[in-house]
C-alpha positions as CSV (number, residue, x, y, z in Angstrom):
1,M,55.3,111.4,133.9
2,G,58.2,108.9,133.4
3,N,55.8,106.5,131.6
4,K,54.8,109.2,129.1
5,L,58.5,110.0,128.3
6,D,59.1,106.3,127.7
7,I,56.2,106.1,125.3
8,L,57.3,109.2,123.4
9,G,60.9,107.9,123.2
10,T,59.7,104.6,121.9
11,A,57.4,106.2,119.3
12,A,60.3,108.5,118.2
13,A,62.6,105.5,117.7
14,I,59.9,103.7,115.7
15,A,59.3,106.8,113.5
16,K,63.1,107.2,112.9
17,G,63.4,103.5,111.8
18,L,60.4,103.8,109.5
19,G,61.8,107.0,108.1
20,V,65.0,105.1,107.1
21,T,62.8,102.3,105.6
22,F,60.7,104.6,103.5
23,K,63.7,106.5,102.3
24,E,65.3,103.3,101.1
25,M,62.0,102.2,99.5
26,M,61.9,105.4,97.4
27,S,65.5,105.2,96.2
28,P,66.2,103.6,92.8
29,T,67.2,100.0,92.6
30,V,70.8,99.2,91.6
31,T,71.2,96.0,89.6
32,D,74.3,94.6,88.0
33,N,73.8,92.8,84.7
34,Y,76.1,89.9,85.5
35,P,77.1,87.8,83.5
36,D,76.4,90.1,80.5
37,E,78.5,92.9,82.0
38,P,81.6,92.4,84.2
39,P,81.0,93.3,87.8
40,R,82.5,96.3,89.5
41,F,84.5,95.6,92.7
42,E,85.8,97.8,95.3
43,E,89.6,98.1,95.5
44,R,89.8,96.2,98.8
45,F,87.8,93.2,97.5
46,R,89.4,89.9,98.5
47,G,89.1,87.5,95.6
48,V,91.2,84.6,94.4
49,H,94.9,84.7,95.4
50,V,97.6,85.8,92.9
51,L,101.3,85.0,93.2
52,Q,103.1,88.1,92.0
53,R,106.2,88.5,89.9
54,D,108.8,91.3,90.1
55,Q,109.6,93.6,87.3
56,N,112.2,91.2,85.9
57,G,109.7,88.4,85.6
58,L,111.0,86.4,88.6
59,E,108.6,85.1,91.2
60,K,108.5,87.2,94.4
61,C,107.8,84.2,96.7
62,V,110.9,83.1,98.5
63,A,109.3,80.1,100.3
64,C,109.5,81.6,103.8
65,F,106.3,79.7,104.9
66,L,105.0,82.8,106.8
67,C,101.7,82.8,104.8
68,A,101.1,79.1,105.7
69,A,101.9,79.8,109.3
70,A,99.5,82.7,109.5
71,C,96.6,80.9,107.8
72,P,94.0,80.0,110.4
73,S,92.3,77.4,108.2
74,N,95.6,75.7,107.3
75,C,94.8,75.7,103.6
76,I,98.3,76.7,102.2
77,Y,100.8,74.0,101.3
78,I,104.3,74.9,100.2
79,E,107.4,72.9,99.2
80,A,110.6,74.9,99.0
81,A,113.6,74.4,96.6
82,E,116.9,76.1,96.3
83,N,117.8,78.6,93.5
84,T,121.0,77.6,91.7
85,D,123.0,79.1,88.9
86,R,121.1,76.9,86.4
87,V,117.7,77.3,88.0
88,R,116.8,80.9,89.0
89,I,113.1,81.1,89.7
90,S,113.0,83.9,92.4
91,G,115.2,86.7,93.6
92,G,115.9,85.0,96.9
93,E,117.9,81.9,97.9
94,R,114.8,79.7,97.7
95,Y,111.6,79.5,95.7
96,A,108.3,77.7,96.1
97,K,108.6,74.6,94.1
98,V,105.0,73.7,95.1
99,Y,102.5,76.3,96.2
100,N,98.9,75.0,96.7
101,I,95.8,76.7,98.2
102,D,92.8,74.6,99.1
103,Y,89.8,76.8,98.4
104,N,87.6,74.2,100.1
105,R,89.1,75.5,103.3
106,C,90.1,79.1,102.6
107,I,88.1,81.7,104.3
108,F,89.6,84.7,102.4
109,C,90.7,86.4,105.6
110,G,93.8,88.0,104.1
111,Y,96.2,86.9,106.9
112,C,98.5,85.3,104.3
113,V,98.6,88.6,102.4
114,E,99.5,90.5,105.5
115,A,102.1,88.0,106.6
116,C,104.1,88.0,103.3
117,P,107.3,90.0,103.7
118,T,107.8,90.2,99.9
119,D,104.2,91.0,98.8
120,A,104.3,87.8,96.8
121,I,100.7,86.8,97.5
122,T,97.8,89.2,97.0
123,H,94.1,89.0,96.6
124,G,93.0,89.5,93.0
125,H,89.5,90.3,91.8
126,G,88.6,86.8,90.6
127,F,85.5,85.4,92.3
128,E,84.2,82.6,90.1
129,V,85.7,79.6,92.0
130,A,82.5,77.6,92.6
131,S,82.6,74.0,91.5
132,F,80.6,70.8,91.9
133,N,83.9,68.9,92.1
134,T,85.9,69.7,95.2
135,S,89.2,68.4,93.7
136,T,89.2,71.4,91.3
137,L,89.2,73.8,94.2
138,V,92.8,73.0,95.1
139,K,94.7,75.7,93.1
140,R,98.3,75.1,92.2
141,K,101.1,77.6,91.7
142,E,100.6,77.6,87.9
143,D,97.0,78.5,88.3
144,M,97.7,81.5,90.6
145,L,101.0,82.9,89.1
146,A,100.7,86.4,87.6
147,P,101.7,86.7,83.9
148,V,105.3,87.8,83.1
149,P,105.3,91.6,82.8
150,P,105.8,93.1,79.4
151,G,109.5,93.5,78.5
152,A,110.6,91.0,81.1
153,K,112.0,87.5,80.4
154,P,110.5,84.5,82.2
155,P,112.7,82.5,84.5
156,V,114.9,80.1,82.6
157,V,115.7,76.6,83.8
158,V,118.7,75.3,82.1
159,P,118.5,71.5,81.9
160,E,121.5,69.6,83.2
161,E,123.5,67.7,80.6
162,E,123.6,63.9,80.9
163,G,126.8,62.6,82.4
164,A,127.7,66.0,83.9
165,P,128.3,66.0,87.6
166,A,125.6,67.8,89.7
167,A,126.5,71.2,91.0
168,A,127.4,71.3,94.7
169,H,125.6,73.8,96.8
């Protein structure tokens, strides 16, 4: 009797699996006409990173290095510099003078986005990063920086005059 129940249970499982298969076979095929039409992504899609700006046009990154510390593939490189009266790039005391992401190593895990306290780094919807030359996959800050919002002024760097003493920190 137990053997017959095993056979019936197995047959029921196979019939259930084939039912799913036949149902999918009869449903219409969905095809994206890429590259003729732009693809549609879900909101949570993790694409190429974007360095955000605040509403005043200043960079949100304060060079805290938390994103680089959280990165399991060690693909983020940052060099910090101090904001001064003449050079005001971000709202904090420091800004990222150099911010590079090596997409040869990046696994798009999102840990850098979660670690950022100022929401300076986010995942955009860019996905076309393939290249035959690996040196083009190291993206610099200028490549990832979001455009200045409408109505905001970009950060201004006032050049120091020759012969003038450097400002003390």
